[in-house]
N, C-alpha and C positions, 0 to 999 in steps of 0.2 A: 392610550386610546381606549375608550370604553367599548364594551362589546355586549350586545343584547344576548340574554340567555336563550332566546328563541331562535337565534341565528345558528345555522348549521356550523359545526366545528370544521367542516371541510371547505367552507367558503373562505376566500381570502380576507385577511384582516383589513387590507387597504382597498377601499371600494371605489374611490374617486379616480378621476384622471390624474396621473402623476407626471410631472415634468421630469423627464429622464435626463441623465447626464449625456451631453453631446447631442441632444435632439429631443423632440417631443413625441409622446406616444399616447394614443387615446385608448389603447388596450389595457385591460385590467391585469395586473400581475397575478400569476398563479404558478405553483410549482410544476404544473404540467407543461408549462413552456420549456422546462428544463429537460423533459424526456427526450426530445430529438437531439438536444445538445449532448446529453450524457451518452446516449446510445451511439451517435455518430462519432463522438470523440473516442469512445472505446473501440469502435470498429476500426477507426484510423490507426490506433495503437496496434490492434490485432493484425491488420493488414501488413504492417511493416515489421512485425516481430521476427519472423523467420528470415527475411532478407537482411536484417541487421546482423544476425549470426554469420551470414555469408560475408558481410562486409568486414567483420572482425577477422575472419579467416583470411580473406584476400589481402587485407592490409598487412597481416602478420607474414604472409608469404612473400610479399614484395619487400617488406622490411628486412627479412632474413635472406633474400635473394634466392629463394627456392623455386624451382620450376613448378608450373601448375600441376603437372601429372604427379609429382612427388609430394605435393602440398598436403593432400588429404590424409596421408598416412604419417606425416611428420609430427613427432611429439613436441619438437621445438616450436612448431607453428601453433600447436594447441596451447602450449604454455603462454606464448606471446599473445594469442587471441584472448585468453582468459584475463591477462593483465590489462589489455585494452578495455575489455568489458568492465572489469572491476574499477578502473580509473574513471570511466564515464559514470558508473553508478555512484561511486564515492563522491565525486565532485557534485553531482546532482543532489545527493542526499544532504551534504554539508550546506550547500547554498540554499536549498529549499528549507532546511531547518532554521537557518538564519533569517531568511527573507519572508517566510510565511506570516510571522507575527506582525511586523511592520506593515506589510501589504494588507493584511486583514483589518488592521486599525485604519489604514488609509481608506479602505472600502466602506467602513462605517460612516465616514464623513463625505466621501465623494461618490458613493453609489456602488452597487453590486455589478451593474452592467459594465462599466469601464474596467473593473477589476477582472471580471470574467473574460473580457476582450483581451486584456493583457496576458492572462494565463494561457489562453488559447493561442495567442501570438507566440508564446514561448514554445508550445508544442509544434506550431507551424515552422518556427525557426529550426527546431531540432530536425524535422523531416527534410528541410531544405539543405541542411548541412550534410546529411546522409546522401542526399541526391548529388550534391556537388563533389563529394569525395569519390563518387563512383564514375564520374565523367572523365574518360581517358584524355590524355594530351592536354591537361590543364594543370595549373599550379596546385589546385586543390587535390588532384589525384596524386601528384608527385609528393606532396607533403601531407598525405591523408592522415597519418598517425598523429601529427600535431594538430592539423586543422579540425579533425573530428571532435576535439575537446571544446571547440567553440560552441557546439550544440548544447551540451549540458550546462555550460556557463550561462548562455542566454536563457535557457529554460529555467535553470535554477535561480537566476536573478529575479525572475518574476514569480518565484515560489513553486514552480513545477506542479507535480500532481497533488501535493499536499495543499497548496494554495487553491488549486482548482476544486478539490473536494471541500475545502473550507468555505469557499464562496457559494458553492452549490447548496451546502447545508444552511448557510446564512440566508440566502435568497428564499429557500423553503421556509425557514423560520419566520421571515418577514411576512409571508403570505398566508400562514396557517396558524390555527390555534394549537396550544400544547397537546390537546387530546387527540389530534389527528396526525401529529408529526411522525409518530412511529410507523404508521402505515405508509406515509409518503416516503420516508427514508428507506424503508424496506423495498418499496417499488423502484426507487432510483438505484438502489444497490443491485437489485435484480437486473435493471437495464445495463449496468456496467458489465455484469457477467455475460449477459446476452450478446452485447457488442463484442466483447473479447472472444467469445466462442464463434461468432459469425465471421469476424475479421480474417483470421487465418484461412478459414474455409473459402471465403470470397476471394482472397488473394490467390489461392491455388486454382480456383475456377477460372479466374481471369487469365492467368499465365498458361493454362493448359488447354484452353478452348479456342485458340486463335489459329489453329492449323496443325499440320503434322509436326512442326517444330515449335516447342513451347517458347513463350516470350522470355526474355532475360528477366530474372527475378527482381532486378533493380528497377524495372518498370513500375513496380508496386510503390516506390517512393513518390512517383508522380500521382498515383491514385490517392495515397494517404495525404499528400500535400494539397491536392484538390479538395479532399473532404474537409480538411482543416480550413482552407480558404473559404469554402462555402459556409462553414460554421461561423467564421468571423463576420461574413456578410449578414448572416441571420441574426447574430447578436447585435451588430451595429444598426441594422435597419428594421428589425422586427421585434426582438425581445423587449418587453416593457421593463422599466426600472421598478424595483420593489420598494425603494425608500425615497423619501424626499431628500434633496441635497442639503448638506450642511457644509459650511466652509470653515476651515481651521488652517492656520499657517502651517506650511509644510514642516517647519522645524518642530512645531508642537506635535504634529501628526506622527512623525517618525521618531520623535524623541531626540532630535539633534539639539545641541547647545553650543553657544559661541565660546569655545574653549581653545586653548593652544593645542596644536596637533598632537604633541606628545601626551598631554593630559587627557585628550579625547580618546586616544588609543588605549591608554591604561584603563580609563573609566569604562570603555566599551568592552575590553577583555574581562574586567572584573564583573560587569553586569552579565556578560555571556556565561561566565563560570557560575555565577550565582543563579542564573536562570536555569542552568542544567542541574546543579547539585541540590538547590533548595527543594524543588518538588519531590525528588526521590527520597527525601528524609522521611516521608510518610511510611516508607517500607521498614524503617528501623523498628525493632521490637518495642512495645510499650508495656507498662505494668497495668494489668487489669485487676479489678476487684469485684467479687461477686457479692450478693446480698448477705452472705454469711460472714463476710469480712476477710475471706481468703484472698491473698494477693499473689499473682503469678505473672511472669513475663510472657506476653503473647507473641508468638512467632508466625502465626498463620498467614498474615499479610506479607511477611518477608518471604515465606516459601512460595506463595502464589506469585509474587512479583518476580522472584528468581526463575520460576518455571516459565513464566511468560517471556522473560528476557531470553532464555535458552531456546524457546520455541521460535521466537522472532529471528534469532541468528540462524537456526536450522533451516528455515525456509529459503535462505539464500542458495540452497542447493538447486533450486528450480532453474535459475539462469545458467548455471554451469552444466546442469543436466542436458540442456539443449546442445551445448558444445560437445558433450560426451556422446550424445546420440548421433550427431552428424559425423563425428570422428569414427565411432565404432561401426556404425551401420551404413556409412556413406550415403546418408539420406540427401535427397535434393531439397531445395528450399520449399517446394510444394509438399513433399512428404513430411518435412518438419512442421510445416504449417498445419497440416491435418492432425498431426500428433498434438500440437499446442491446442488446437480447437477441441480435441477430445478431452484434454485435461481441464480446460476452462468449462466445458459442458458439465463434467462430473462435479466440479466445484460448485457450479450454479445449482445443480440438482440437490447436492448435499445441503447447501446453505438455504435454499428457498423451499425445499420440500421435506427432505429427510429430517434435518435437525429441528425445524419447527414442529413436526409431528411428534418427535420424541419428547420435546419439551412440553408440548400441549397435553399429551396423554400420560406422561410418566412423572413429570416434576410435581412435587407436593405443593398444594395450594397454600399461599401465605395466609395465615389467620391472625389479623391484628389483635384479637382478644387473647391470643396465646403467644406470649413472648418467646416461648421455647420452640415455636415452629420454624424459626430462622435456622435452627441447627439441622432440621430435616432438609431444608433447601440447600444448606451448605454441603451436607453429605451427598445430595444428588449432583450438585455442580462439580464437586470433587471427583466423584466416580465417572461422570460424563467426560470431564477433562482428561482424567487418567486413561479412560478407554480410547478416546480420540488420539491422544499422543502415543499410546502404546501401539495401536494399529499402524499409525504413521511410521513409528520407529521400526516396526516389524516389516513393513513394506520396503523401507530403505535397506534393511538388513538382508532381506531376501534378494533384492537386486544385486547386492554385493556377493551373495553366495552362489546364485545360479550362474551357469555358463554365459559368457558374453555373447555367444553365438545365437542365443535364443531370443530373437526379437519379440515373439509373442509374450514371453515371460516378462521382459522388460516393460512392454507396454501395459500388461495387466497389472504389474506391481506399481508402476507409476500412476495408473488410474486409481488403484486402491489408495495410494498416498494422497492423491487429490481429493478423494472421497472423504478424507478426514479433515477437511479444511475448516471444520467447526471449532478447531482448537482455539483460534483467536477469540471469537465471541464468547466461547465458554469460559475461557480464562479471565476475560474481562468481567463476566458475570460473577465468577467465583471471587474475584478480588473485591467486588462491591459487597457480596454477601459476607465475606470475612470482615469487612469494615463495619457493617451493620451489626454482626454478631459480637463484635468487641465493644459495642456501645459508642461508636464514633460516626454515626449516621450523618452528622453535619459536615463531614469532611469529604463527601462524595465528589464534589467538584475538584478538590485538590487531588483526589485519587486518580481521576481520569486525566488530569493534567500531567501527573507523574507517569502514568502509563504511556502517554504520548511522548514524553521525554525518553522513556525506555525504548520505545519504538524507533525514535530518531537515532539514538546511540547504536542500537542493534543494526540498523540499516547502513550505518557508517562502517561498522566492524565487519559485518557479514561478507560483503563482496571481496574485500582483501583476503579474509581468512580462506574462503573457498578458492579464490584465484591462486593464492600461494600453494595451497594443498594440491590443487589440480595440476598446476604448472610443474611442481616438483615430483609428482607421482605418475603423471600420464604415461611416461615411457615404460614404467615397470608395473604399476598397479593403479590404473585409472579409476577403479571403483573406490578408491580411498575416500572420495567425496561422500559416497553413500554411507561408508563406515562412520565418518565424522558426523553426518546428519543423524544417523541412528544413535550414536553415542550421546549427542546433545539431547535428543528427545528422550532417551532412556534415563538420563540424569534428571530431566524435568519430571518424569513420572515418579522417580524416587523422592524428589523434593515435595511433590504433592502428597506423597504417602505420610509425610511428617505433619500435615495439617491435622489438628486435633478437633474432634467433635466433643464438646463439653456438656451439652444438654443442661446448661444452667444459665441464668441471666447474669450478664457481666456489665460492668461499668468501666469506661476508660479512665485511666489516671495518668496525668502527664508527669513523668518522672525523668 
């Protein structure tokens, strides 16, 4: 579709009335329609975060036959709760990784609106499952440890959070010109953190403001379910479609073929393995040649990718950290919710204010006329990534060192760790700069696909790693999870130290 140069970059690309999937809409699509969707969906997640930790503990208590009074101090309960949480996260991560691609392609042909509806339906189903397993004198309550796994299966089947983020970015891209997308993306990302920060605080306000006796924290699952139900109504009845419908046979859309079952399974597994391994080959070292004819093997991108992978595994400590805090300090769901809100607020401040200011004022400006300026950018990104990961590692190490009895110290160091949440975007930027510096600018798309694969793999490994660590050490040294996180981050800092600044023009050579 052609676009006039005089048209503002922030105007939607699609200006006419668009026949939406499942109904008609005379409203013009705009990314700003997504602001209430993103912020309310994030608030719904935030509202139910703390009660979910309580659910895992209660299910573990019942499964082990431990009385309620002794439940809080039982290390066996903590280990069982950690395994339940890890199972939910792992199932969700695996199914989301498998389903996001096919569903995204389906959305390209059938519309963003129905896909957004499906992903929100998955989140709604997840909240309903939590609600059902907390209703006493029901089969769901009696078999809660088994039935609770239905939630991540349903949510993962429709792509989970990764598919939701994908369709939000796709809808935004449909409606805006390339020059204005960065601004819109950052705004929507900011709304995510705002919603996650407000959600736990709102949950605590609801349960503590109803009289002398606070409400049961499980009441918040009604609140989060209602918020998701309202979002589904908004998407179905109000949100305009951003693309015109295209129809393609379901088999072609999802990639199915009429093959015997055994052949189909083998082919599917082969394609899955290839899809996981092929992208990460970009991190293998390449031979580079400078204009003087010198040939050397370039490991910079390998070290950057390894550091990102370790960082992504390390952040799994956050989910287990909530179990640790509830166990050690006997926090109520409200107190845990306020703690979560504080962490999300500091993450938002760092990503939306502190990090942009540092980059804006300190990062060397790229000079197209000077090919060596890329090395100044690489040096800056390397130092910023190292500083962020080092502070994060130090915060986790300090939590492990200070006495467990000091709640203020735990909260302060946890907040410091959240304040270094710029590690992820900084490492992504560093990877891109390493690629450019090695003369492989044309492979940027492949790089970010590979980084997404690393993220998917890390999110499958991380929950089990931390659950096993916490479950085996909670009775003797529950702070082992922080030692593990600090060790992973410290190793990532060391890997970044091996990235070389060459200050010479290089060309990639495929060897």
